[in-house]
N, C-alpha and C positions, 0 to 999 in steps of 0.2 A: 596493584591498582586498588584504589579505594572503591568501596561499593557505590554504585550509582544511587542518587537520591530516589526516594519513592516515586516522585513524578517522572524522573528519567526512566526508572525501571518499568513503569506503566507504559511509557511511550515505546520502549524497546520491545516489550511484549506485544503491543498493538501492531508495531511494524512487522514483527516476525509472523504474527497471525495473519496479517494482510498479505504478506509475501506468500505464505502457504496457500491462502484462499485464492488469490489471483492466479498464481502460477498453476496450482492444481486444477482450478476451474478452466483455465485456458487450455491446458494440455489434455484434459480429460473431457469435461463437459462440452466446451466449445468445439474442439476438433471432432468430437463424435456427433454433435448436433448439426454442424455445417450452417449454411445459409448466412443470416446476419451475424451469427456467432463467429464466423471465420472471415468476415469482411476485413481487409487488411488494416484499415484505420482502427477498428475496434480491437483486433487481435494485437496489434502493435502497442496500443494503449494499455492493454492488460499486462503485457510483458514488461513494458516500461514501468508500470505501477509496481509490479512485483520486484523489479530490480531497484527502484528508488527506495522502496521499503527496506529491502535487505541492506542497501548501502547506508540508509539512515541508522538502522540498528547498529551496523558496524562502526559508524562514526561516533555514536554514543558509547558503545562498548569500549572503544579505544580512547574515550575521553578527549576527542578532538575538539579544539576550539571552534572548528568550522561546522559543528553539528547543527547549530541554529540555522545556518544558511541551507543546509541539506534538508533539514526538517521543514523549512518554509516551502521549498520546492516539492517535497514529498506530500505535504498537505494539499497543495494545488493539484498535483497529478492524481492523488487519491480521490479528491472530490470530483474531478473530471471522469475518472474511471467509474466511480459509483453512479454518476448520472448516466453514463453510457450503458452500463450493465443494467440499470433500471429501465432505460429506454427499450432495450432489446428484450428484457424479461427473463424469468426463470433462473436468476442468479442471485437470490436473496442473501445467501451467506457471503458472497463476494461484496455485494452492496453494503451490507452491515459492517464487514471488516474494513472496507475502504473508508466508510464514514467515521468509524471509531478511530482509525489510524489518523485520519485528517484532523480530528478534534484534538487528539493527543499531541500530534506534531505542531499544531498551531500554538498550543501551550508552551511547547519547548522552544519554538521560534521566537516567542515573546511578542 
C-alpha cells in the first residue's frame, strides 16, 4: 500500500483519536456519572460516533474509493456528538476530539 497523503494521515489520526475519546468517555465517564450521561439517545450517539470514526479510519487505511462518503457521514455524526456532549457538559476532551475529527473529515469528503 502506498502511504496516505498528509491530509489523509491527519484525518486518520483525528478519527482514531475521536474513536478513543468517545468510546473511552462513554464506557468510563458516562457510565460512572449516570443521569443525562446515560440517557439512551446520548449514549447511543457516543457509541455511534466512536464506531463511524473507527470505520472512517479503516476505509482510509485500506484506500477504499468509498472513504469520502464515509467521511461525510462521520463529520455529521461527530458534529452532532460534540453538540450533545457540550450540552450535557463535563466532556471537553470528547467535544474537542469530535470537532477536530468533523473538520478533518469534511476536508476528506470534499
